[in-house]
DONU-536358 format. One line per field, with one value per residue: x, y, z of N, C-alpha, C in turn; residue number from 1. Coordinates in nm, 4 decimals. Layout:
n_c1 <- c(X,...);
n_c2 <- c(Y,...);
n_c3 <- c(Z,...);
ca_c1 <- c(X,...);
ca_c2 <- c(Y,...);
ca_c3 <- c(Z,...);
c_c1 <- c(X,...);
c_c2 <- c(Y,...);
c_c3 <- c(Z,...);
bavo <- c(NUM,...);
***
This chain:
n_c1 <- c(-4.7992,-4.5586,-4.4664,-4.5593,-4.3468,-4.0978,-4.1618,-4.1705,-3.8913,-3.7692,-3.8220,-3.7078,-3.4466,-3.4345,-3.4306,-3.2202,-3.0224,-3.1051,-3.0471,-2.7747,-2.6951,-2.7043,-2.5223,-2.2621,-1.9312,-1.6691,-1.3166,-0.9761,-0.6938,-0.3878,-0.0399,0.1480,0.3484,0.5934,0.8184,0.9009,1.0051,0.9834,0.6994,0.6929,0.7668,0.7372,0.5551,0.4037,0.1208,-0.1457,-0.2522,-0.4028,-0.6249,-0.4629,-0.1665,0.0675,0.2366,0.2070,0.2630,0.4412,0.7490,0.9131,1.2175,1.4311,1.6461,1.8945,2.1947,2.2167,2.4107,2.6172,2.6732,2.7808,2.9904,3.1868,3.2511,3.5021,3.4515,3.2245,2.9531,2.6990,2.4014,2.0880,1.8139,1.5821,1.3638,1.1014,0.7967,0.7028,0.6853,0.9828,0.9705,0.8491,0.5646,0.4697,0.7018,0.7272,0.5565,0.5255,0.4886,0.4066,0.6875,0.8330,1.1534,1.2755,1.4622,1.4716,1.4146,1.4086,1.1368,1.0651,0.9170,0.6541,0.4976,0.5349,0.2736,0.1623);
n_c2 <- c(0.0729,0.1787,-0.0970,-0.2659,-0.1672,-0.2487,-0.5210,-0.5935,-0.5080,-0.7449,-0.9308,-0.9020,-0.9126,-1.1903,-1.2711,-1.2119,-1.3252,-1.6247,-1.5848,-1.5811,-1.7857,-1.9947,-1.9141,-2.0395,-2.0515,-2.1228,-2.1874,-2.1771,-2.2212,-2.0698,-2.0892,-1.8262,-1.5942,-1.3723,-1.3075,-1.0826,-1.1497,-1.3926,-1.4071,-1.3369,-1.5219,-1.7683,-1.9913,-1.9652,-1.8204,-1.6472,-1.3327,-1.1994,-1.2165,-1.1155,-1.1557,-1.0885,-0.8702,-0.5451,-0.2986,-0.1831,0.0173,0.2055,0.3512,0.5519,0.7345,0.9497,0.7600,0.4591,0.1989,0.3681,0.5234,0.3650,0.2347,0.4138,0.4575,0.4100,0.2408,0.0364,-0.0555,-0.2885,-0.3041,-0.4094,-0.1943,-0.1231,0.0497,0.2372,0.3252,0.5345,0.8439,0.9299,1.1793,1.4822,1.6169,1.8946,2.0474,2.0830,2.2334,2.5109,2.8461,2.8412,2.8998,2.9860,2.9141,2.7158,2.6694,2.4013,2.2701,1.9478,1.9017,1.7631,1.9359,2.1412,2.3267,2.7262,2.9529,3.1759);
n_c3 <- c(2.1938,2.2613,2.3637,2.1798,1.9749,2.0902,2.1208,1.8470,1.7728,1.9235,1.7737,1.5384,1.6031,1.7269,1.4543,1.3145,1.4717,1.4081,1.1312,1.1528,1.2445,1.0799,0.8915,0.7264,0.6769,0.4692,0.4845,0.3446,0.4973,0.4162,0.3245,0.4272,0.2379,0.2386,0.1091,-0.1200,-0.3720,-0.3622,-0.4075,-0.6325,-0.8317,-1.0589,-0.9011,-0.7190,-0.4921,-0.6180,-0.5929,-0.7264,-1.0353,-1.2600,-1.1240,-0.9121,-0.9348,-0.8524,-0.9656,-1.1979,-1.3047,-1.5339,-1.6121,-1.8455,-1.9407,-2.1652,-2.2579,-2.1572,-2.1398,-2.2887,-2.0960,-1.8479,-1.9929,-2.0070,-1.7422,-1.4641,-1.2616,-1.1841,-0.9913,-0.9756,-0.8488,-0.6566,-0.6220,-0.3651,-0.3445,-0.1187,-0.1569,0.0063,0.1271,0.3793,0.5532,0.6779,0.5049,0.4974,0.4471,0.2003,0.0308,-0.2074,-0.3972,-0.7224,-0.9032,-0.7103,-0.5676,-0.2475,-0.0165,0.2300,0.5938,0.7064,0.9433,1.2822,1.4328,1.5523,1.3099,1.2866,1.3974,1.1597);
ca_c1 <- c(-4.7468,-4.3771,-4.4774,-4.5533,-4.2029,-4.0401,-4.1726,-4.1197,-3.7229,-3.6849,-3.8673,-3.6271,-3.3010,-3.4157,-3.4771,-3.0810,-2.9527,-3.1527,-2.9679,-2.6316,-2.6704,-2.7811,-2.4500,-2.1944,-1.8281,-1.5447,-1.1892,-0.8409,-0.5964,-0.2622,0.0643,0.2126,0.4318,0.6494,0.9645,0.8307,1.0845,0.9137,0.5707,0.6752,0.8004,0.6076,0.4355,0.3412,0.0037,-0.1658,-0.3513,-0.5014,-0.6057,-0.3141,-0.0720,0.1199,0.3177,0.1224,0.3207,0.5999,0.8000,1.0436,1.2541,1.5326,1.6935,2.0211,2.2404,2.2615,2.4544,2.7536,2.7437,2.8206,3.1045,3.2784,3.3004,3.5700,3.4499,3.0586,2.9077,2.5930,2.3135,1.9604,1.7778,1.4802,1.2511,0.9900,0.6988,0.6306,0.8632,0.9570,1.0085,0.7570,0.5416,0.4567,0.8016,0.7508,0.4792,0.5701,0.4063,0.4968,0.8209,0.9124,1.2470,1.2909,1.5269,1.3916,1.5048,1.2553,1.1580,0.9264,0.8993,0.5208,0.4973,0.4978,0.1481,0.2026);
ca_c2 <- c(0.1256,0.1117,-0.2005,-0.2989,-0.1343,-0.3506,-0.6601,-0.5872,-0.5266,-0.8443,-1.0225,-0.8416,-0.9583,-1.2925,-1.3335,-1.2042,-1.4183,-1.7175,-1.5838,-1.5519,-1.9310,-2.0567,-1.9226,-2.1635,-2.0006,-2.2410,-2.1321,-2.2686,-2.1603,-2.0546,-2.0613,-1.6754,-1.5815,-1.2645,-1.2583,-1.0308,-1.2093,-1.5496,-1.3860,-1.2861,-1.6188,-1.8506,-2.0875,-1.8459,-1.8173,-1.5598,-1.2793,-1.1024,-1.2594,-1.0521,-1.1645,-1.0333,-0.7598,-0.4204,-0.1933,-0.1581,0.1596,0.1624,0.5297,0.5699,0.9048,0.8993,0.6312,0.4084,0.1520,0.4456,0.5772,0.2893,0.1821,0.5163,0.4626,0.3312,0.1394,0.0317,-0.1820,-0.3336,-0.3081,-0.3899,-0.0904,-0.1183,0.2185,0.2062,0.4210,0.6147,0.9363,0.9609,1.2983,1.5582,1.6889,2.0253,2.1536,2.0552,2.3388,2.6451,2.8605,2.8076,2.9759,3.0148,2.8275,2.7621,2.5547,2.3528,2.1486,1.8787,1.8719,1.7260,2.0400,2.2002,2.4665,2.8121,3.0510,3.2830);
ca_c3 <- c(2.1166,2.2653,2.3617,1.9766,1.9086,2.1608,2.0800,1.6673,1.7572,1.9558,1.6874,1.4381,1.6855,1.6945,1.3251,1.3015,1.5346,1.3115,1.0281,1.2079,1.3075,0.9622,0.7825,0.7096,0.6605,0.4446,0.4084,0.3587,0.5426,0.3053,0.4025,0.3688,0.1079,0.3159,0.0330,-0.2524,-0.4952,-0.4015,-0.4266,-0.7993,-0.8451,-1.1272,-0.8624,-0.6109,-0.4831,-0.6869,-0.5149,-0.8038,-1.1484,-1.3130,-1.0891,-0.7902,-0.9187,-0.8359,-1.0972,-1.2931,-1.3148,-1.6191,-1.6262,-1.9242,-1.9841,-2.1993,-2.3312,-2.0273,-2.1869,-2.2894,-1.9593,-1.8060,-2.0324,-2.0060,-1.6078,-1.4413,-1.1762,-1.1849,-0.8803,-0.9800,-0.7186,-0.6272,-0.5475,-0.3255,-0.2803,-0.0792,-0.2138,0.1143,0.2037,0.5180,0.5858,0.6860,0.3947,0.5325,0.3973,0.0455,-0.0092,-0.2573,-0.4915,-0.8862,-0.9638,-0.6208,-0.4866,-0.1302,0.0660,0.3630,0.6099,0.7602,1.1359,1.3754,1.5288,1.4763,1.2405,1.3756,1.3747,1.0515);
c_c1 <- c(-4.6169,-4.3939,-4.4585,-4.4133,-4.0987,-4.0374,-4.1294,-3.9622,-3.6915,-3.7520,-3.7535,-3.4890,-3.2937,-3.3647,-3.3102,-3.0075,-3.0006,-3.0710,-2.8378,-2.5899,-2.6628,-2.6497,-2.2976,-2.0558,-1.7276,-1.4278,-1.0525,-0.7305,-0.4362,-0.1404,0.1203,0.3391,0.4767,0.7496,0.8716,0.8643,1.0079,0.7727,0.5644,0.7115,0.6434,0.4857,0.3910,0.2166,-0.0373,-0.2575,-0.4383,-0.4931,-0.5066,-0.1850,-0.0304,0.1883,0.2137,0.1448,0.4182,0.6544,0.9328,1.0690,1.3908,1.5080,1.8510,2.0806,2.3450,2.3952,2.6441,2.8007,2.8020,2.9773,3.2046,3.3166,3.4154,3.5750,3.2882,3.0538,2.7281,2.5080,2.1839,1.8956,1.6362,1.4086,1.1292,0.9190,0.6735,0.7876,0.8399,1.0337,0.8778,0.7280,0.5095,0.5592,0.7724,0.6637,0.5255,0.4911,0.5244,0.6046,0.9022,1.0501,1.2650,1.3597,1.4774,1.4456,1.3977,1.2809,1.0411,0.8548,0.7649,0.5628,0.4603,0.3569,0.2064,0.0885);
c_c2 <- c(0.1160,-0.0137,-0.2543,-0.3213,-0.1955,-0.4648,-0.6791,-0.6018,-0.6577,-0.9580,-1.0171,-0.9308,-1.1113,-1.3529,-1.3568,-1.3356,-1.5929,-1.7282,-1.5953,-1.7218,-1.9978,-2.0152,-1.9725,-2.0655,-2.1227,-2.1798,-2.2369,-2.2115,-2.1749,-2.0640,-1.9079,-1.6832,-1.4301,-1.2143,-1.1797,-1.0798,-1.3354,-1.5244,-1.3247,-1.3973,-1.7011,-1.9891,-2.0143,-1.7990,-1.7138,-1.5031,-1.2363,-1.2065,-1.2312,-1.1241,-1.1169,-0.9292,-0.6268,-0.3559,-0.2129,-0.0381,0.1340,0.3222,0.4622,0.6877,0.8766,0.7869,0.5724,0.3099,0.2494,0.4747,0.4946,0.2086,0.2634,0.5111,0.3876,0.2350,0.1477,-0.0586,-0.1856,-0.3438,-0.3137,-0.3125,-0.1261,-0.0085,0.1605,0.3578,0.5598,0.7223,0.9855,1.0877,1.3973,1.6359,1.8344,2.1036,2.1988,2.1300,2.4585,2.7047,2.8367,2.8996,3.0004,2.8914,2.8604,2.6556,2.5045,2.2562,2.0688,1.8518,1.7720,1.8199,2.1031,2.3337,2.5795,2.8967,3.1454,3.3718);
c_c3 <- c(2.1195,2.2743,2.2071,1.9235,1.9540,2.1034,1.9392,1.6903,1.8108,1.8663,1.5558,1.4809,1.6706,1.5589,1.2724,1.3379,1.4614,1.2220,1.0028,1.2038,1.1838,0.8189,0.8214,0.6595,0.6088,0.3953,0.4150,0.3757,0.4519,0.4000,0.3398,0.2903,0.1728,0.2135,-0.0824,-0.3705,-0.5185,-0.4268,-0.5577,-0.8972,-0.9491,-1.0454,-0.7206,-0.6072,-0.5711,-0.5838,-0.5984,-0.9545,-1.2479,-1.2906,-0.9624,-0.7575,-0.9070,-0.9600,-1.1179,-1.3476,-1.3989,-1.6465,-1.7218,-1.9542,-2.0197,-2.2321,-2.1963,-2.0680,-2.2104,-2.1759,-1.9079,-1.8685,-2.0378,-1.8266,-1.5597,-1.3408,-1.1617,-1.0694,-0.9087,-0.8602,-0.7339,-0.5888,-0.4959,-0.2641,-0.2506,-0.1461,-0.1120,0.1233,0.3197,0.5566,0.5804,0.5338,0.3977,0.4933,0.2515,-0.0393,-0.0691,-0.3536,-0.6176,-0.8929,-0.8536,-0.5526,-0.3361,-0.0865,0.1905,0.4234,0.6946,0.8699,1.1445,1.4687,1.4864,1.3923,1.3177,1.3052,1.2435,1.0882);
bavo <- c(1,2,3,4,5,6,7,8,9,10,11,12,13,14,15,16,17,18,19,20,21,22,23,24,25,26,27,28,29,30,31,32,33,34,35,36,37,38,39,40,41,42,43,44,45,46,47,48,49,50,51,52,53,54,55,56,57,58,59,60,61,62,63,64,65,66,67,68,69,70,71,72,73,74,75,76,77,78,79,80,81,82,83,84,85,86,87,88,89,90,91,92,93,94,95,96,97,98,99,100,101,102,103,104,105,106,107,108,109,110,111,112);
***
């Protein structure tokens, strides 16, 4: 019984090795696109059928044109905002209605 199980396992391994040898993979090496603005250009290689832009968020509050016109100084800027939060999240929790000020740190929280 044990010998039969060993023989069956060896045959299964041989079959697997023959199957692996029969697999042929063909691929084309592409040049990487490392600049996000280059990736959004018309001639960039597409990563997804819908294009290379994952999402677009537009936030509009108030009258932007009036606010800019009333400013004495304006500074046009391109903002690149990461989607990750670079501070510990353990200080962000609080109960509804409770207001709490906290200072993020890398120190472990004390046992309560």
